[in-house]
Backbone as CSV, one residue per row, in Angstrom:
resi,resn,N_x,N_y,N_z,CA_x,CA_y,CA_z,C_x,C_y,C_z
1,MET,0.732,-1.196,0.063,0.037,0.050,-0.013,0.815,1.195,0.194
2,THR,0.567,2.109,-1.038,1.395,3.423,-1.143,0.771,4.565,-0.462
3,THR,1.470,5.463,0.133,0.680,6.652,0.598,1.198,7.844,-0.253
4,THR,0.117,8.597,-0.719,0.483,9.702,-1.505,0.584,10.959,-0.662
5,GLN,1.808,11.846,-0.618,2.115,12.803,0.022,1.504,13.885,-1.091
6,VAL,1.264,15.029,-0.102,0.480,16.269,-0.584,1.645,17.241,-0.595
7,ARG,1.964,17.849,-1.831,3.062,18.622,-1.897,2.709,19.953,-1.210
8,PRO,3.491,20.736,-0.422,3.209,21.857,0.313,2.909,23.114,-0.573
9,SER,2.041,23.661,-0.122,1.847,25.111,-0.967,3.041,26.123,-0.733
10,VAL,3.578,26.074,0.558,4.586,26.832,0.900,5.571,26.199,1.583
11,GLN,6.871,26.356,1.190,7.906,25.688,1.707,9.046,26.875,2.131
12,LEU,9.600,26.843,3.438,10.781,27.512,3.442,11.821,26.712,4.306
13,ARG,12.949,27.096,3.902,14.148,26.277,4.362,15.515,27.463,4.579
14,GLY,15.451,27.435,5.883,16.688,28.213,6.407,16.541,29.826,6.061
15,LEU,15.254,30.050,6.441,14.955,31.677,5.887,15.742,32.392,7.097
16,ARG,16.339,33.500,6.551,17.067,34.353,7.445,17.013,35.958,6.812
17,ARG,16.775,36.701,7.586,16.901,38.218,7.338,17.375,39.027,8.524
18,ALA,18.458,39.616,8.400,18.967,40.766,9.272,18.903,42.151,8.928
19,PHE,18.594,42.964,9.846,18.651,44.339,9.552,19.966,45.016,10.379
20,GLY,21.030,45.049,9.552,22.486,45.562,10.248,22.710,44.279,11.017
21,ASP,22.991,44.532,12.473,23.467,43.662,13.388,22.126,42.756,13.963
22,ARG,21.018,43.384,13.730,19.910,42.612,14.176,19.118,41.734,13.425
23,VAL,19.240,40.245,13.903,18.520,39.371,13.157,17.286,38.935,13.406
24,VAL,16.252,39.279,12.750,14.639,39.071,12.998,14.240,37.820,12.664
25,LEU,14.721,37.125,11.530,14.339,35.799,11.122,15.843,34.806,11.099
26,ASP,15.797,33.879,11.924,17.109,33.143,12.050,16.949,31.526,11.809
27,GLY,16.955,31.371,10.406,16.843,29.861,9.941,15.294,29.512,10.049
28,ILE,14.525,29.990,9.484,13.031,29.468,9.604,13.011,28.418,8.668
29,ASP,12.321,27.259,9.234,11.926,26.267,8.289,10.389,26.053,8.558
30,LEU,9.817,26.142,7.296,8.238,25.949,7.424,7.597,25.427,6.336
31,SER,6.575,24.570,6.408,5.827,24.048,5.251,4.489,24.473,5.648
32,ILE,3.693,24.640,4.667,2.102,24.804,4.944,1.408,24.158,3.540
33,ALA,0.329,23.234,3.969,-0.359,22.644,3.006,-1.380,23.357,2.255
34,PRO,-1.666,22.923,0.944,-2.615,23.506,0.077,-3.979,23.645,0.844
35,GLY,-4.518,24.967,0.915,-5.898,25.257,1.708,-5.638,25.161,3.103
36,GLU,-4.420,25.376,3.525,-4.417,25.389,5.205,-4.566,26.868,5.310
37,PHE,-5.013,27.115,6.423,-5.278,28.620,7.185,-4.289,28.596,8.519
38,VAL,-3.202,29.482,8.261,-2.168,29.468,9.261,-2.102,30.852,10.040
39,ALA,-1.962,30.989,11.252,-1.794,32.229,11.745,-0.531,32.281,12.398
40,LEU,0.241,33.629,12.170,1.549,33.758,12.865,1.357,34.699,13.934
41,LEU,1.618,34.466,15.075,1.811,35.310,16.353,3.029,35.728,16.587
42,GLY,3.305,37.084,17.117,4.375,37.227,17.831,4.291,38.792,18.199
43,GLN,5.003,39.258,19.127,5.229,40.539,19.726,5.477,41.393,18.732
44,SER,5.327,42.725,18.664,5.836,43.843,17.694,7.258,43.808,17.586
45,GLY,7.559,43.730,16.435,8.920,43.760,15.865,9.617,42.662,16.008
46,THR,9.032,41.412,16.056,9.547,40.076,16.215,9.602,39.457,14.666
47,GLY,9.445,40.092,13.590,9.478,39.929,12.163,8.532,39.145,11.640
48,LYS,7.169,39.199,12.014,6.086,38.737,11.378,5.838,39.153,10.091
49,SER,5.644,40.406,10.047,5.520,41.220,8.660,6.901,41.178,7.691
50,THR,7.849,40.712,8.136,9.104,40.464,7.433,8.880,38.952,6.791
51,LEU,8.468,38.049,7.475,8.309,36.805,6.901,7.169,36.882,5.880
52,LEU,5.928,37.553,6.113,5.043,37.484,5.061,5.432,38.382,3.980
53,ARG,6.288,39.557,4.166,6.768,40.033,2.823,7.780,39.263,2.019
54,ALA,8.776,38.269,2.711,9.345,37.348,2.157,8.565,36.422,1.249
55,LEU,7.385,35.998,1.648,6.508,34.972,1.023,5.802,35.716,-0.120
56,ALA,5.543,37.070,-0.151,4.900,37.920,-0.936,5.962,38.292,-2.165
57,GLY,7.347,38.081,-2.008,8.090,38.381,-2.884,8.489,39.860,-2.764
58,LEU,8.336,40.708,-1.643,8.709,41.947,-1.430,10.032,42.446,-0.470
59,ASP,10.721,40.979,-0.675,11.958,41.526,0.237,13.048,40.685,-0.674
60,GLU,13.983,41.651,-1.295,15.073,40.782,-2.237,16.330,40.682,-1.074
61,ALA,16.272,41.152,0.113,17.408,40.869,0.657,17.237,39.426,1.636
62,ILE,16.268,38.901,1.570,15.784,37.801,2.302,16.954,36.672,1.846
63,GLU,17.144,35.698,2.756,18.081,34.601,2.360,17.384,33.361,2.918
64,GLY,17.686,32.198,1.929,17.164,31.010,2.152,16.473,30.526,1.161
65,HIS,15.693,29.334,1.305,14.789,28.719,0.106,13.482,28.841,0.326
66,ILE,12.775,29.549,-0.807,11.427,29.687,-0.710,10.681,29.177,-1.863
67,VAL,9.602,28.382,-1.609,8.840,27.990,-2.591,7.398,28.386,-2.298
68,VAL,6.846,29.193,-3.180,5.402,29.666,-2.971,4.561,29.438,-4.333
69,PRO,3.463,29.512,-4.359,2.618,29.520,-5.464,2.762,30.651,-6.342
70,ARG,2.606,30.794,-7.609,2.728,32.008,-8.572,1.601,32.906,-8.294
71,GLN,0.417,32.727,-7.960,-0.847,33.234,-7.598,-0.876,33.759,-6.475
72,ARG,-0.286,34.906,-5.823,-0.696,35.431,-4.493,-1.093,36.613,-4.401
73,ALA,-1.423,37.103,-3.240,-2.237,38.391,-3.045,-2.194,38.665,-1.593
74,VAL,-1.915,40.023,-1.270,-1.704,40.483,0.016,-2.817,41.405,0.684
75,VAL,-3.465,41.374,1.669,-4.088,42.242,2.257,-3.355,43.012,3.396
76,PHE,-3.017,44.199,3.500,-2.183,44.812,4.453,-3.163,45.452,5.450
77,GLN,-2.700,46.127,6.673,-3.549,46.618,7.528,-3.941,47.794,6.905
78,GLU,-3.357,48.604,6.027,-4.161,49.697,5.570,-4.635,49.467,4.101
79,PRO,-5.656,49.821,3.683,-6.523,49.365,2.426,-5.383,49.670,1.371
80,ARG,-4.689,50.706,1.334,-4.001,51.143,0.229,-4.762,51.276,-1.033
81,LEU,-5.720,51.959,-1.106,-6.594,52.369,-2.085,-6.058,53.535,-2.665
82,MET,-6.248,53.605,-4.017,-5.725,54.749,-4.888,-6.975,55.743,-5.123
83,PRO,-7.018,56.937,-4.037,-8.035,57.831,-4.120,-8.537,58.417,-5.315
84,TRP,-7.785,58.519,-6.381,-8.198,59.149,-7.612,-8.999,58.030,-8.779
85,LYS,-9.038,56.796,-8.046,-9.826,55.870,-9.023,-11.085,55.375,-8.035
86,ARG,-12.205,55.009,-9.002,-13.256,54.607,-8.149,-12.966,53.119,-7.853
87,VAL,-13.983,52.662,-6.819,-13.775,51.404,-6.172,-13.637,50.315,-6.969
88,TRP,-14.487,50.127,-8.012,-14.196,48.924,-9.054,-12.841,48.955,-9.805
89,ARG,-12.382,50.129,-9.994,-11.182,50.295,-10.544,-10.141,49.844,-9.798
90,ASN,-10.075,50.181,-8.397,-9.118,49.922,-7.332,-9.120,48.118,-7.270
91,VAL,-10.239,47.721,-7.388,-10.242,46.238,-7.128,-9.548,45.450,-8.243
92,VAL,-9.606,45.979,-9.497,-8.989,45.253,-10.554,-7.523,45.986,-11.147
93,LEU,-6.993,46.763,-10.103,-6.013,47.632,-10.529,-4.601,46.765,-10.857
94,GLY,-4.052,46.705,-11.852,-2.984,45.809,-12.397,-3.531,44.763,-13.235
95,LEU,-4.744,44.455,-13.368,-5.223,43.267,-13.769,-5.352,43.484,-15.459
96,ASP,-5.267,42.709,-16.403,-5.456,42.926,-17.714,-6.711,43.172,-18.190
97,GLU,-7.030,43.878,-19.154,-8.348,44.300,-19.462,-9.271,43.101,-19.815
98,SER,-8.818,42.148,-20.305,-9.733,40.888,-20.637,-9.083,39.684,-20.193
99,GLU,-8.567,39.949,-18.935,-8.044,38.592,-18.311,-9.151,37.512,-18.029
100,ASP,-8.853,36.253,-18.695,-9.789,35.011,-18.742,-10.861,35.224,-19.403
101,GLY,-10.734,36.302,-20.568,-11.884,36.471,-21.396,-13.122,37.072,-20.706
102,LYS,-12.869,37.870,-19.635,-13.919,38.482,-18.807,-13.451,39.965,-18.654
103,PRO,-14.204,40.979,-18.998,-14.048,42.373,-18.765,-13.655,42.614,-17.291
104,THR,-12.794,43.532,-16.936,-12.261,43.783,-15.638,-13.368,44.183,-14.743
105,ARG,-14.376,44.847,-15.339,-15.505,45.543,-14.476,-16.190,44.339,-14.334
106,ALA,-16.406,43.161,-14.969,-17.444,42.083,-14.328,-16.412,41.444,-13.193
107,ARG,-15.115,41.241,-13.411,-14.259,40.640,-12.148,-14.420,41.473,-10.987
108,ALA,-14.514,42.748,-11.121,-14.677,43.539,-9.919,-15.879,43.307,-9.202
109,SER,-17.075,43.247,-10.124,-18.569,43.278,-9.620,-18.748,42.060,-8.835
110,LEU,-17.970,40.915,-9.314,-18.021,39.660,-8.643,-17.422,39.585,-7.332
111,ALA,-16.195,40.297,-7.376,-15.437,40.238,-6.010,-16.214,41.254,-5.037
112,LEU,-16.788,42.367,-5.510,-17.337,43.431,-4.552,-18.606,42.612,-4.107
113,ALA,-19.221,42.046,-4.723,-20.411,41.327,-4.472,-20.199,40.279,-3.233
114,GLU,-19.027,39.666,-3.099,-18.775,38.617,-2.386,-18.347,39.376,-1.055
115,VAL,-18.164,40.420,-0.983,-17.632,41.281,0.256,-18.900,42.146,0.666
116,GLY,-20.021,41.925,-0.002,-20.980,42.964,0.236,-20.949,44.336,-0.088
117,LEU,-20.289,44.579,-1.104,-20.137,46.100,-1.582,-20.698,46.241,-3.013
118,THR,-21.683,45.758,-3.374,-22.187,45.750,-4.756,-22.502,47.209,-5.080
119,SER,-23.314,47.947,-3.907,-23.754,49.280,-4.216,-22.444,50.430,-4.198
120,HIS,-21.406,49.875,-3.977,-20.343,50.965,-3.803,-19.333,50.819,-5.025
121,GLU,-19.704,50.177,-6.046,-18.737,49.938,-7.164,-18.201,51.220,-7.538
122,ASP,-19.178,52.421,-7.909,-18.779,53.426,-8.455,-18.248,54.435,-7.258
123,ALA,-18.298,54.228,-6.360,-17.886,55.094,-4.993,-16.467,55.400,-5.178
124,TRP,-16.167,56.777,-4.621,-14.721,57.011,-4.369,-14.176,56.695,-3.032
125,PRO,-13.019,56.125,-3.135,-12.342,55.705,-1.516,-12.733,56.596,-0.400
126,ALA,-12.730,57.761,-0.778,-12.584,58.839,0.509,-14.257,58.811,1.165
127,THR,-15.098,58.078,0.630,-16.559,58.049,0.964,-16.688,56.994,1.701
128,LEU,-15.793,56.080,1.843,-15.923,54.663,2.368,-15.416,54.545,3.818
129,SER,-16.158,54.010,5.012,-15.580,53.676,6.124,-14.435,52.914,6.076
130,GLY,-13.887,52.666,7.260,-12.804,51.810,7.513,-13.064,50.413,7.086
131,GLY,-14.126,49.981,7.562,-14.495,48.580,7.344,-14.833,48.365,5.783
132,GLU,-15.455,49.540,5.237,-15.748,49.042,3.816,-14.492,49.315,3.055
133,ALA,-13.487,50.296,3.362,-12.157,50.210,2.583,-11.467,49.047,2.863
134,GLN,-11.423,48.367,3.802,-10.628,47.040,3.987,-11.515,45.901,3.118
135,ARG,-12.782,46.111,3.229,-13.554,45.010,2.226,-13.049,45.148,0.741
136,VAL,-12.896,46.530,0.235,-12.487,46.701,-0.908,-11.015,45.958,-1.118
137,ALA,-10.317,46.214,-0.237,-8.774,45.595,-0.235,-8.867,44.186,-0.322
138,LEU,-9.926,43.308,0.351,-10.047,41.961,0.426,-10.647,41.684,-1.135
139,ALA,-11.617,42.403,-1.602,-12.182,42.126,-3.043,-10.908,41.972,-4.020
140,ARG,-10.003,43.000,-3.879,-8.925,43.143,-4.637,-8.078,42.019,-4.701
141,ALA,-7.823,41.408,-3.554,-7.019,40.293,-3.455,-7.898,39.063,-4.059
142,LEU,-9.323,38.895,-3.839,-9.834,37.805,-4.139,-9.999,37.972,-5.895
143,ALA,-10.097,39.169,-6.547,-10.172,39.165,-8.113,-8.723,38.667,-8.537
144,ARG,-7.785,38.388,-7.886,-6.748,37.679,-8.322,-6.757,36.275,-8.378
145,ARG,-7.674,35.780,-7.676,-7.917,34.466,-7.610,-6.678,33.524,-7.057
146,PRO,-6.089,34.101,-5.896,-4.694,33.853,-5.343,-4.723,32.103,-4.779
147,GLU,-3.662,31.491,-5.057,-3.590,30.294,-4.439,-3.006,30.582,-2.937
148,LEU,-2.206,31.631,-2.802,-1.896,31.901,-1.402,-2.146,33.383,-1.081
149,LEU,-3.035,33.455,0.025,-3.610,34.643,0.599,-2.701,35.329,1.581
150,LEU,-2.133,36.246,1.834,-1.439,36.801,2.680,-1.963,37.875,3.436
151,LEU,-2.394,37.708,4.774,-2.986,38.586,5.287,-2.092,39.482,6.748
152,ASP,-1.848,40.689,6.376,-1.058,41.306,7.354,-1.574,42.406,8.166
153,GLU,-2.033,41.589,9.608,-2.821,42.293,10.297,-3.871,43.203,9.679
154,PRO,-4.838,42.647,8.967,-5.748,43.277,8.040,-7.010,43.959,8.814
155,PHE,-7.053,43.640,10.210,-8.140,44.306,10.933,-7.609,45.143,11.976
156,GLY,-6.285,45.291,12.270,-5.692,46.088,13.103,-6.148,47.485,13.434
157,ALA,-6.618,48.131,12.425,-6.986,49.451,12.340,-8.385,49.841,12.445
158,LEU,-9.288,48.358,12.737,-10.635,48.732,12.814,-11.241,48.793,14.266
159,ASP,-12.433,49.218,14.398,-13.120,49.097,15.555,-13.219,47.723,16.025
160,ALA,-13.880,47.503,17.329,-13.863,46.087,17.766,-15.208,45.269,17.240
161,LEU,-16.213,46.127,16.787,-17.281,45.439,16.179,-17.208,45.115,14.778
162,THR,-16.311,46.202,14.046,-16.069,45.915,12.555,-15.182,44.696,12.297
163,ARG,-14.191,44.612,13.452,-13.136,43.678,13.357,-13.841,42.304,13.325
164,LEU,-14.761,42.058,14.258,-15.488,40.737,14.489,-16.247,40.422,13.216
165,LYS,-16.870,41.453,12.556,-17.608,41.120,11.367,-16.521,41.076,10.075
166,MET,-15.435,41.370,10.074,-14.298,41.178,9.121,-13.963,39.709,9.237
167,GLN,-13.652,39.529,10.661,-13.212,37.973,10.809,-14.294,36.990,10.324
168,GLY,-15.440,37.375,10.520,-16.375,36.122,10.030,-16.480,36.174,8.379
169,LEU,-16.314,37.463,7.883,-16.268,37.523,6.323,-15.266,36.840,5.683
170,VAL,-13.977,36.857,6.464,-12.840,36.504,5.893,-12.643,34.750,6.001
171,ALA,-13.369,34.194,7.069,-13.403,32.756,7.332,-14.547,32.142,6.376
172,GLN,-15.575,32.961,6.013,-16.498,32.611,5.035,-15.923,32.453,3.770
173,LEU,-15.149,33.430,3.393,-14.541,33.525,2.014,-13.667,32.427,1.753
174,CYS,-12.767,32.114,2.947,-11.699,31.364,2.716,-12.184,29.754,2.710
175,GLN,-13.497,29.671,3.224,-13.845,28.536,3.174,-14.586,28.201,1.699
176,ARG,-15.039,29.289,1.226,-15.513,29.233,-0.271,-14.620,28.892,-1.160
177,HIS,-13.543,29.638,-1.202,-12.296,29.672,-1.965,-11.147,28.789,-1.994
178,ASN,-10.957,28.412,-0.504,-9.902,27.371,-0.288,-8.586,27.944,-0.715
179,PRO,-8.042,29.130,-0.476,-6.692,29.228,-0.695,-5.928,29.049,0.495
180,THR,-4.677,28.700,0.338,-3.646,28.788,1.472,-3.627,30.132,2.136
181,VAL,-3.518,30.233,3.338,-3.771,31.491,3.931,-2.757,31.517,5.030
182,LEU,-1.957,32.715,5.015,-1.272,32.960,6.201,-1.546,34.319,6.773
183,LEU,-2.246,34.212,8.176,-2.339,35.461,8.620,-1.558,35.945,9.936
184,VAL,-0.976,37.143,9.724,0.037,37.635,10.497,-0.874,38.544,11.567
185,THR,-0.946,38.317,12.845,-1.506,39.049,14.044,-0.971,38.848,15.215
186,HIS,-1.144,39.873,16.189,-0.563,39.959,17.385,-1.895,39.522,18.407
187,ASP,-3.242,39.318,18.005,-4.239,39.105,18.524,-4.374,37.425,18.602
188,VAL,-4.025,37.076,20.014,-4.248,35.667,20.185,-5.616,35.178,19.855
189,ASP,-6.572,35.826,20.419,-8.133,35.322,20.181,-8.353,35.325,18.558
190,GLU,-7.837,36.300,17.686,-8.270,36.288,16.532,-7.536,35.023,15.814
191,ALA,-6.273,34.612,16.193,-5.709,33.608,15.530,-6.462,32.281,16.033
192,ILE,-6.886,32.189,17.128,-7.568,30.852,17.538,-9.083,30.903,16.768
193,VAL,-9.948,31.975,16.659,-11.020,31.974,15.979,-10.753,31.566,14.494
194,LEU,-9.875,31.948,13.747,-9.751,31.747,12.323,-8.906,30.689,11.780
195,ALA,-7.900,30.392,12.469,-6.737,29.289,12.036,-7.042,28.073,12.292
196,GLN,-6.522,27.114,11.408,-6.553,25.619,11.825,-5.064,25.381,12.324
197,ARG,-4.078,26.277,12.343,-2.773,25.915,12.709,-2.184,27.215,13.095
198,ILE,-1.534,27.360,14.208,-0.964,28.710,14.701,0.602,28.354,15.195
199,LEU,1.444,29.336,14.687,2.771,29.505,14.832,3.058,30.671,15.845
200,VAL,3.870,30.609,16.594,4.492,31.670,17.442,6.015,32.022,16.878
201,LEU,6.139,33.368,16.571,7.528,33.804,16.258,8.191,34.378,17.409
202,ARG,9.605,34.091,17.873,10.068,34.784,19.069,11.486,34.646,18.876
203,ASP,12.169,35.681,19.246,13.700,35.636,18.885,14.058,34.971,17.539
204,GLY,13.460,35.313,16.668,14.014,34.960,15.285,13.520,33.386,14.947
205,GLN,12.909,32.737,15.801,12.606,31.339,15.582,11.214,30.828,15.932
206,LEU,10.527,29.979,15.212,9.308,29.496,15.585,9.060,28.671,16.587
207,VAL,8.898,29.069,17.720,8.859,28.435,19.109,7.717,27.557,19.392
208,THR,6.502,27.752,18.615,5.444,27.198,18.518,4.754,26.705,17.295
209,ASP,4.158,25.545,17.243,3.467,25.097,16.156,2.437,24.165,16.200
210,VAL,1.022,24.425,16.652,0.190,23.714,17.208,-1.133,23.632,16.282
211,GLN,-1.747,22.663,16.215,-2.939,22.542,15.548,-4.190,23.087,16.459
212,VAL,-5.202,23.794,15.863,-6.163,24.240,16.553,-7.348,23.263,16.693
213,ASP,-7.390,22.487,17.577,-8.493,21.433,17.839,-9.688,22.113,18.621
214,VAL,-9.775,23.328,18.800,-11.238,23.668,19.308,-12.285,23.865,18.298
215,PRO,-13.482,23.339,18.729,-14.329,22.889,17.727,-14.965,24.214,17.468
216,PHE,-15.790,24.093,16.277,-16.551,25.232,15.923,-18.000,24.957,16.026
217,PRO,-18.550,26.306,16.390,-18.247,27.441,16.510,-17.282,27.722,17.570
218,ARG,-16.389,28.600,17.465,-15.306,28.692,18.478,-15.684,29.868,19.358
219,ARG,-15.955,29.690,20.415,-16.305,30.716,21.439,-15.294,30.727,22.458
220,ARG,-15.029,32.341,22.674,-13.976,32.575,23.890,-14.317,32.032,25.252
221,ALA,-15.515,31.715,25.462,-15.920,31.289,26.904,-15.745,29.669,27.045
222,ASP,-15.400,29.055,26.020,-15.269,27.697,26.110,-13.840,27.457,26.649
223,SER,-13.579,26.138,27.390,-12.756,25.800,27.899,-11.427,25.603,27.120
224,GLU,-11.712,24.794,26.184,-10.527,24.433,25.121,-10.017,25.722,24.682
225,PHE,-10.696,26.810,24.339,-10.230,28.150,23.785,-9.358,28.727,24.824
226,GLY,-10.086,28.900,26.007,-9.075,29.226,27.047,-7.951,28.655,27.536
227,HIS,-7.901,27.381,27.280,-6.495,26.731,27.489,-5.485,26.889,26.395
228,LEU,-5.983,26.937,25.040,-4.859,27.212,24.031,-4.357,28.732,24.217
229,ARG,-5.564,29.732,24.598,-4.980,31.101,24.805,-3.926,31.105,25.782
230,SER,-4.195,30.431,26.867,-3.180,30.574,27.850,-1.823,30.107,27.475
231,ARG,-1.942,28.940,26.729,-0.680,28.410,26.408,-0.024,29.292,25.285
232,LEU,-0.647,29.873,24.273,0.039,30.768,23.518,0.525,31.996,23.999
233,LEU,-0.229,32.776,24.966,0.198,33.897,25.841,1.650,33.536,26.611
234,ALA,1.774,32.375,27.147,2.797,31.930,27.644,4.082,31.772,26.695
235,ASP,3.686,31.207,25.454,4.743,31.097,24.347,5.390,32.375,23.887
236,LEU,4.193,33.367,24.005,4.596,34.737,23.491,5.630,35.359,24.487
237,GLY,5.421,35.145,25.745,6.309,35.811,26.815,5.412,36.609,27.469
238,VAL,4.288,36.730,27.257,2.997,37.753,27.905,2.182,37.085,28.975
239,LEU,2.342,37.857,30.256,1.424,37.411,31.009,-0.198,37.515,30.993
240,GLU,-0.902,36.549,31.299,-2.289,36.478,30.973,-3.129,37.692,31.553
241,ASP,-2.731,38.386,32.615,-3.337,39.355,33.276,-2.836,40.669,32.413
242,GLN,-1.914,40.562,31.830,-1.479,41.864,30.951,-2.052,41.959,29.675
243,ALA,-2.567,40.974,29.158,-2.961,40.542,27.831,-4.131,41.514,27.430
């Protein structure tokens, strides 16, 4: 009997990045399976976004072996919309006019419908709320049909209620499209709510790699949620009563 091994969607070997004398990534090895949702935790300045930028191909000074899908998209903490372009044009920015035989306006309409912004196609970015602008950024990522979706603290600038709504939207869309996902966040609860697997980056190393076995729907009041939260806070070097 033969066992078929699934080829990783993401594979890192010996990933290293230094800024002067300061090493932020020190020989990272990591594999992520196709369709897996992984959250990366770490305190500020530990190199979380540096690792994500490496996967996105945005850091030419990175050292090591990197294998990633060709189709990638990034959603940053700031929506990064072009204020002089209407919403639908922001969504398809950089895409060919007739990619896949479909006009880019149609691609934009489909993506905006998925994030609940059909009525905002012709709006200007300046008229959007923070949550709406971030949904446009998410639609822009979806329009590229990524095999790898990179989320760099995409909810960090949102208020608490909007943040919860966006978490639910991302979970729903990832279930529908099934990309490989890496979510960079400093929010332990957010990682547990969304991810199948959680990594902790500390002192340039991945010190934790744990599967999230908390059953759905994941409620913060559940004991399994609390146990995992306590473990991750300890691995982060944060006292629970200070979190």
